[in-house]
C-alpha positions in Angstrom: -44.0 -176.2 -4.3 -45.0 -179.7 -3.1 -48.4 -181.2 -3.1 -49.6 -182.2 0.6 -48.8 -186.5 -0.5 -50.1 -189.3 -2.3 -54.1 -189.7 -2.6 -55.5 -193.0 -1.0 -56.4 -195.6 -3.3 -54.3 -194.4 -6.1 -51.8 -196.8 -8.2 -49.3 -194.7 -6.5 -51.5 -194.2 -3.4 -51.5 -196.2 0.1 -54.3 -196.9 2.6 -54.5 -196.1 6.0 -53.4 -199.3 7.2 -49.9 -198.9 5.8 -49.5 -194.7 6.5 -46.6 -195.8 8.1 -44.9 -197.6 5.2 -46.2 -195.3 3.0 -44.5 -192.0 4.2 -41.1 -194.0 4.4 -42.0 -194.9 0.7 -42.5 -191.4 0.0 -39.7 -190.1 1.3 -37.4 -192.6 -0.4 -39.0 -191.7 -3.7 -38.4 -188.1 -3.4 -34.7 -189.2 -2.2 -34.4 -191.1 -5.5 -35.9 -188.0 -7.6 -33.2 -185.7 -5.9 -30.5 -187.5 -6.3 -31.3 -188.3 -9.9 -31.5 -184.9 -10.9 -28.4 -183.9 -8.9 -26.5 -186.6 -11.5 -28.0 -185.4 -14.7 -28.2 -182.2 -13.8 -24.3 -182.3 -13.4 -23.7 -184.2 -16.4 -26.2 -183.0 -18.6 -26.7 -179.8 -17.4 -30.3 -178.1 -15.9 -31.0 -177.4 -19.7 -30.4 -180.4 -21.2 -32.8 -182.7 -19.0 -36.1 -183.4 -18.8 -38.3 -184.8 -16.0 -39.4 -187.0 -18.1 -35.3 -188.2 -18.4 -35.6 -187.5 -14.7 -38.5 -189.9 -14.2 -36.9 -192.9 -16.3 -33.4 -193.0 -14.9 -34.7 -192.6 -11.0 -37.8 -195.4 -11.8 -40.7 -193.2 -11.2 -43.8 -192.7 -12.8 -44.7 -188.8 -14.3 -47.5 -188.8 -12.0 -45.6 -189.4 -8.6 -43.4 -186.7 -9.8 -45.8 -184.8 -9.8 -46.9 -185.4 -6.7 -43.6 -184.2 -5.3 -42.6 -181.3 -7.5 -44.6 -178.9 -9.3 -42.3 -179.2 -12.3 -38.2 -179.5 -12.4 -37.9 -175.9 -11.3 -39.2 -176.7 -8.3 -36.9 -179.5 -8.1 -33.9 -176.9 -8.7 -35.1 -174.7 -6.1 -35.5 -178.3 -3.9 -31.9 -178.9 -4.4 -30.2 -175.8 -4.1 -32.5 -175.3 -1.0 -30.8 -178.3 0.3 -27.1 -176.8 0.1 -27.6 -173.3 1.2 -29.7 -174.7 4.2 -26.9 -176.8 5.0 -24.2 -173.6 5.0 -26.9 -171.5 7.1 -27.2 -174.5 9.7 -23.7 -175.3 9.8 -22.7 -171.4 10.2 -25.3 -171.0 13.5 -23.8 -174.0 14.8 -20.3 -173.0 14.7 -21.7 -169.7 16.7 -23.0 -171.4 18.9 -19.5 -173.4 19.7 -17.6 -172.7 22.8 -15.8 -169.5 23.3 -17.1 -168.0 19.8 -20.0 -165.7 21.5 -16.9 -163.9 23.0 -14.4 -164.4 20.4 -12.5 -161.7 18.7 -13.4 -160.8 15.4 -10.9 -162.6 13.2 -11.2 -166.0 15.2 -15.1 -165.9 15.2 -14.9 -164.9 11.1 -12.3 -167.7 10.1 -14.6 -170.6 12.3 -18.1 -169.0 10.6 -16.1 -169.4 7.3 -14.9 -172.8 7.5 -18.1 -174.1 9.1 -19.5 -172.9 5.8 -17.3 -173.8 3.1 -17.5 -177.6 5.2 -21.0 -177.8 4.7 -21.1 -176.7 1.2 -18.6 -178.5 -0.2 -19.6 -181.8 1.5 -20.7 -182.9 -1.8 -19.2 -181.7 -5.3 -22.3 -182.5 -7.5 -24.7 -181.1 -5.0 -22.3 -177.8 -4.7 -22.1 -177.9 -8.9 -26.2 -177.7 -8.7 -26.2 -174.7 -6.0 -23.7 -172.8 -7.0 -22.9 -173.1 -11.2 -26.5 -175.0 -12.5 -29.2 -173.1 -10.7 -27.6 -169.7 -12.4 -29.7 -167.2 -15.1 -32.7 -170.6 -15.3 -35.3 -168.3 -15.2 -37.1 -165.4 -12.8 -38.4 -167.9 -10.4 -35.5 -169.3 -9.1 -33.6 -166.2 -8.7 -36.5 -164.4 -6.8 -35.6 -168.0 -4.5 -32.1 -167.2 -5.1 -32.6 -163.4 -3.7 -34.2 -164.4 -0.7 -31.3 -166.5 0.4 -29.1 -163.8 -0.6 -31.5 -161.5 1.7 -31.0 -163.9 4.7 -27.1 -163.8 4.3 -27.0 -160.3 4.3 -28.6 -159.5 7.5 -26.4 -162.2 9.2 -23.5 -160.7 7.7 -24.4 -156.9 8.5 -25.1 -158.4 11.9 -21.7 -160.0 12.2 -20.1 -156.9 11.1 -22.0 -154.3 13.5 -20.9 -156.9 16.5 -17.5 -156.1 15.1 -17.7 -152.6 14.8 -19.1 -152.4 18.7 -15.8 -154.0 19.5 -14.0 -151.4 18.1 -12.8 -153.8 15.3 -14.4 -153.0 12.3 -15.0 -149.6 10.5 -18.5 -148.0 11.5 -20.4 -147.8 8.0 -23.7 -149.2 6.7 -22.6 -152.5 5.4 -25.5 -153.4 3.8 -24.1 -152.9 -0.5 -21.0 -154.1 0.9 -22.5 -157.5 1.8 -24.3 -157.8 -1.2 -21.0 -157.5 -3.0 -19.3 -159.7 -1.0 -22.4 -162.6 -1.0 -21.8 -162.2 -4.7 -18.0 -162.9 -4.3 -18.7 -165.9 -2.3 -21.2 -167.2 -4.4 -18.7 -166.7 -7.5 -15.9 -168.4 -5.3 -17.8 -171.6 -4.6 -19.4 -171.6 -8.5 -15.3 -171.7 -9.4 -14.6 -174.6 -6.7 -17.4 -176.5 -8.0 -16.8 -175.9 -11.8 -12.9 -176.9 -10.8 -14.5 -180.0 -10.0 -13.4 -179.5 -6.2 -9.7 -180.0 -7.4 -9.0 -176.2 -5.2 -8.2 -177.3 -1.6 -11.0 -176.1 0.9 -8.9 -174.8 3.0 -7.4 -172.7 0.7 -11.4 -171.5 -0.7 -11.9 -171.4 3.1 -8.6 -168.7 3.6 -9.5 -166.8 0.6 -13.3 -166.4 1.6 -12.1 -165.3 5.6 -9.8 -162.4 4.0 -12.4 -161.1 2.4 -15.0 -161.1 5.2 -12.3 -159.3 7.3 -11.8 -157.0 4.0 -15.1 -155.9 3.7 -15.9 -155.1 7.2 -12.4 -153.0 7.3 -10.6 -155.7 9.6 -6.8 -155.3 9.5 -5.8 -158.7 7.8 -2.7 -160.5 7.3 -0.8 -163.3 5.9 -2.0 -165.6 8.0 -5.7 -164.9 8.4 -8.1 -167.7 8.2 -5.2 -170.1 8.0 -6.8 -173.7 9.0 -4.9 -175.1 11.1 -3.4 -178.5 11.4 -6.5 -181.2 11.6 -9.1 -178.5 11.0 -10.1 -179.6 7.8 -12.4 -177.0 6.1 
């Protein structure tokens, strides 16, 4: 998706003595492209934003752009990856939290969902790109999203199997149920982003928790998924 780096000696290249500074400059340039693209994709839309517009706004040459990305599509994938990875890493970090390994299913799911929602909603514009602008772009972008959905399907199926093993969920094959659940979660996050983030994160987390518990056949109640005071999603 991305090239190895700037060729030495070119207009954007670097000599060996400047290698450390060069890497820093390259990282800043890449960050500028990602930030600029996020702003433009959320104001003009992905379809309405050209590589030329991104480069002019970011003050980066088109040559330098192609040293970072194969094209506009790979830039979009990189932006989606940031949000998707943040969500997964936050969820895995929550799993390592004190008491979560032995926690009951309701407590565990609530903690995982709060961690996920907190991570993917950290920046509204990034969430809009990852859950709205990324939809229906082309086959390559959809294939990329399928990979992430497969990872989440495996993860959530594992959580369901754990709940079954504890006698806290209905025993069955959860694969298709998790595929459907992931679709619902993505649409819920897209709804939040399209609404400008006006819907409180804790409300989103509560609803998502109820969906997860219902999908695995865990008994739910009015308070399931509620965020305790001081534990913002």
